[in-house]
N, C-alpha and C positions, 0 to 999 in steps of 0.2 A: 504493500500500499504506500503510495507516494505521499509524503508529508506536505501539508499546506498549513496556512494560518489557522485552519479549523481544528486540525488534529495534532499540532505540535504541543507537547506538554511543557508549556512555558514555566509552570510552578516548579517543575523539576530542574530547571535551568539554573546554573550558577553564573551570575554576571561576572564573577572573578575570572572565569575562563575566557571571556571576551576581553577583559582588561589585559590579562596575560598575553593574549594573542596580539593585542594592539601594541604592547610594550615590545614584543618580538619584532613586529613589523616596523616599529620606529627604529630599532637597532639596524634592521636591514636597509632602511633608508639612509641612516648615517653611514653604513658601510659602503653603500653605492656612491655617496657623495665623497667619502674619503678617497675611494679609488679614483674617482674623476679628478679630485684635487691633486693626487699624486701624479697623474698623467699630465695634468696641466702644469705642474711644477717642473717636470722633466722637460716639457716643451719650452718653458721659460728659460730654463738653464741652458739648453742647446741653442736657442734663439739668441740669448744673451752672449754666448761664446761666439756665435757666428757674427753678431754685430760688432763685437770687440775686434775681431780679425778680419773685418770686411776689406780693409785696405790691402791686406796681404792676399786674401782670396780673390780679389777682383781680377788679377792677372790670370789666375787659374781659369776663371769663367770666360775670359776673353780668348784664351788660347785654344780651348776645346769645346766644340759644339756638344760632345757627349756629356761633359761636365755641366754645361748649361742646361741641357734637357733633364739630366738627372736632378740638378739643383732646382729646376722649375717643378719637377715632379714632387721632389721632397717638400718644397714650400706648399704646394697644393695639398699634399697628404697631411702635412702639419695643420693647415687651416681647417681641413675637414674633421680631423681628430679634435681640435680645439672646439669646433662647432658642436660635436657630440658631447664633449665635456660640459659645455654650457647648457645643452638640452637636458643633461642629467640634473643640473641644478634647477632648471626651470621647465619641467615637462608641460607640454601643451596638450590639454585634453578638453573635450566638450562632453560633459556628463549631465544627464538629467535625472536627478533624484528629487524625491519629496523633501521639503524642509526637515532638517535633522538638528537637534540641539548639539550634537557632537561635531558638526561641520563648522569650521571656524567662521566662515563667511556667513553662514546661516545664523550663527549666534549673534552676529553683529546686525545683519540686515533683515533676516526673514521674519523675526518675531517682534519687530517694533522696538520700543524702548526697553530699558533694563528690567522694569517691573514686569512687563509682559513676558519677556524672555525668562526671567526667574520663575514665574508662575508655571510656564510651559516646562521648564527644566525640572522643577520639583515634581510636577505631575508625571513627567516621563520616568523619572527615577523611582517614583512611588508605585509605578505600574510595571510589574516584572515583564509582561508580554511586550509593552511598548519599549521598555528599556532594552530588552534582548533584540527586538527588531531594529532599533536605531543603532545599537552597538554593532550588530552584524552588518548593517549598511556601511558603517565606519570601517570595519574590517575588509569589506569588499572594495571600497574605494581606495584604501591605503594599499591593498594588493594590486590594484591596477596601477597606482603611482609607482610602486616598486618595480612592477613588470616593465613599465616604460623607462624608469631610471636604469635598471640593469641592462636593458636592450641598448640604451644610449651608451652606457660604459663599455659593453662588448664591442659596439661599433667604433668607439673611440680607441679602444685597445687595438682592434684590427688595423685601423689607419695609423696608429702610432707605430705598430710593428712594421707596417709597410714603409712608413717614412724612415724608420731606423735602417731598414734594408737598403733604401735609396741612398742614405747617408753613408753606409758601409760601402756600397758600390762606388760612390764618389771617392772615398778614401782609398779603396783598392786601386782604382783607376789612377789616382794621384801618385800613389806609391810605386805602382808597376810601370806605368807609362811615362810619367814625368819624372 
């Protein structure tokens, strides 16, 4: 028998399970943002070294079309990787949910002033069925956010690795040919 609002036993639900799940999801959000931050830091370091040595490297780019092509590919890959780092920090999603006291924007805008919000919040927390429904919606939305964040981190890592390979090819060409 498939469960729906009519046959779920809300009285047997422990809201602490939802809160623990939300804490776990928050840790995953922080982990994805930490990974994106580390990738961004590596790019900043490498770009900083490149800018510091630009006068020295300018001759290398002028002498070889291969180095110029690889350098252009490297810059493009770095920019795409940085773009996905930023997407991890600012995921773009269009979501349609009913107003929920646990959604931060709804808490500010959907329920009117603070008195109306407080009344709705207290009512929600006092009704185990409503509390479980709204907490489960929060778990769902945070799971979607995490999915997008980790997808962005994966793409950022992919382009970071590709940019690193392009940089290694430039170094190999420089050492072997020049």
